[in-house]
N, C-alpha and C positions, 0 to 999 in steps of 0.2 A: 341278745344283747340290744338294750333299751336306748334311743338317743334322741332327744327334742329335738323339733324340727327346727326353730326357729339357730338354736349355736349350728347344725349342720351344716344351713342353709350360711349361717350369715359366712363360716368357716370355708365352708366350700368354693362363694363368690370372693373370699380373698386370698385364699389358697389355691384354690382350684381343686378338683371335686374328684384327682387321683390321687391328690396328699389325702384327702378326706379317707377314699379306699383304704391304701395304705394306715393310718393310723385306727379305723379300726379291727383290722387285722392284724394289727400286732398287739391292740388292747384286748385282743379275744385272745389272743396266745399269754397275757399272763394272767389275766384271768383262767384259763385252762390251769395254767403253773398253778395257781394258788390253790383251786379244786384237789389239785392231785398233792397238795401239800411241800409244793418245794418251792415255797415263797413263804418269811417269814417277816414279820412288819419292825419298826423299835424308832425307839425317836430317843434321839439325843439333845439334854440342855445343858450348854456350857454357860459358863457365870466369869467375863473377866474377874481376877483378884485384883485388889488396889485397892 
């Protein structure tokens, strides 16, 4: 998984390197799940009546 170095550095300095490591591991799980067809995307658009 590619990560923009500037974003990674800023996030690590603000939240700690452990946070970034765990976030990247979690994102990797989402990507693997999507690759295996276990993830479906959808967008809902709502409009108030009135």
